[in-house]
C-alpha positions as CSV (number, residue, x, y, z in Angstrom):
1,R,0.0,0.0,0.0
2,S,1.4,3.4,-0.9
3,S,2.3,5.9,1.8
4,A,-0.1,8.4,0.3
5,A,-2.9,5.9,0.7
6,M,-2.1,5.5,4.4
7,V,-3.4,9.0,5.2
8,E,-6.4,10.9,4.0
9,T,-5.4,14.1,2.3
10,P,-7.8,17.0,2.3
11,A,-9.7,17.9,-0.9
12,G,-7.6,20.3,-3.0
13,C,-4.2,19.2,-1.8
14,V,-1.7,18.6,-4.6
15,F,0.2,15.5,-3.5
16,E,1.9,12.9,-5.7
17,D,2.8,9.3,-5.4
18,I,6.4,9.6,-6.6
19,Q,8.5,6.8,-8.1
20,H,11.9,6.7,-6.4
21,E,13.6,5.9,-9.8
22,D,12.4,9.4,-11.0
23,I,14.6,11.1,-8.3
24,Q,18.3,11.7,-8.7
25,V,19.7,11.7,-5.2
26,E,22.8,13.9,-4.8
27,A,24.0,14.1,-1.2
28,A,23.0,13.8,2.4
29,V,22.5,17.3,3.9
30,G,21.3,16.5,7.4
31,R,19.0,14.7,9.8
32,G,15.3,15.3,10.2
33,T,12.8,14.3,12.8
34,F,12.8,10.7,11.6
35,G,15.7,10.1,9.3
36,V,18.3,11.4,6.9
37,V,17.6,14.3,4.6
38,F,19.1,14.2,1.1
39,K,19.4,16.9,-1.6
40,A,18.1,15.5,-4.9
41,V,16.6,16.5,-8.3
42,W,13.1,15.6,-9.3
43,K,11.4,16.9,-12.5
44,G,14.3,19.2,-13.0
45,K,14.1,21.0,-9.7
46,D,16.1,20.7,-6.4
47,V,14.2,18.8,-3.8
48,A,14.8,17.5,-0.3
49,I,14.2,13.8,0.4
50,K,13.4,12.9,4.0
51,T,13.8,9.2,4.6
52,I,12.9,6.9,7.5
53,E,15.4,4.5,9.0
54,S,13.2,2.1,10.9
55,D,9.6,1.0,11.3
56,N,9.5,2.8,14.6
57,E,9.8,6.1,12.7
58,R,6.8,5.4,10.5
59,N,4.4,7.1,12.9
60,A,6.5,10.4,12.8
61,F,6.6,10.0,9.0
62,L,2.8,9.7,8.7
63,V,2.2,12.7,11.1
64,E,4.6,14.9,9.0
65,L,3.0,13.7,5.8
66,R,-0.5,14.4,7.1
67,Q,0.5,17.9,8.4
68,L,2.4,19.0,5.3
69,S,-0.3,17.7,2.9
70,R,-2.8,20.1,4.5
71,V,-0.8,23.3,4.2
72,N,0.1,25.6,1.3
73,H,1.9,28.7,2.3
74,P,5.0,30.5,1.0
75,N,6.7,30.4,4.4
76,I,6.2,26.6,4.8
77,V,8.3,24.0,2.9
78,K,6.1,22.5,0.2
79,L,5.4,18.8,0.1
80,Y,5.5,17.5,-3.4
81,G,4.7,13.9,-2.6
82,S,6.0,10.7,-1.2
83,C,7.7,7.5,-2.3
84,D,6.6,4.0,-1.3
85,N,9.8,2.1,-1.8
86,P,11.9,3.3,-0.1
87,V,9.5,5.3,2.1
88,C,10.4,9.0,1.9
89,L,8.9,12.5,1.6
90,V,9.8,14.6,-1.4
91,M,9.8,18.3,-0.4
92,E,10.8,21.7,-1.5
93,Y,14.6,22.2,-1.0
94,A,15.5,25.0,1.4
95,E,18.8,26.3,0.1
96,C,19.9,27.8,3.4
97,G,19.1,24.7,5.5
98,S,16.6,24.4,8.4
99,L,15.3,27.4,10.3
100,Y,16.5,25.7,13.5
101,N,20.1,25.9,12.2
102,R,19.6,29.5,11.0
103,K,17.9,30.9,14.2
104,S,21.0,32.8,15.3
105,C,20.7,34.9,12.2
106,F,17.4,36.2,13.3
107,V,18.2,37.1,17.0
C-alpha cells in the first residue's frame, strides 16, 4: 500500500505518489525528525528527500506527511509527494538549511 494511501489528504491538496527511480539523489544534507535528509533532483528542480530509517519512525513520518499535505503557504516548505519504496517524503529544498540551524541569524 502506498504511503499516500495511508493517510487521508484533504480535498484540493496537490500530492503525488512519486516513483523513487524518477529522483536523482545527490548528497546527504542533514538529519530530520525521523531520518536522513538528502538533496536530490526531481522533475528538473532541487528537492529534499526525507527518509525513515526504521519502522519505529513510521508514525512520525505519517504525522509529517499528514500535516504538510494540509498546508500551502510560501513560508512553509512545500510537500510534493512521497515514495513507497523506499519510504520517503519529497519536499521543496530550502537552500539555506533548516530554520532551526539559522535561528542565530534572526536574533
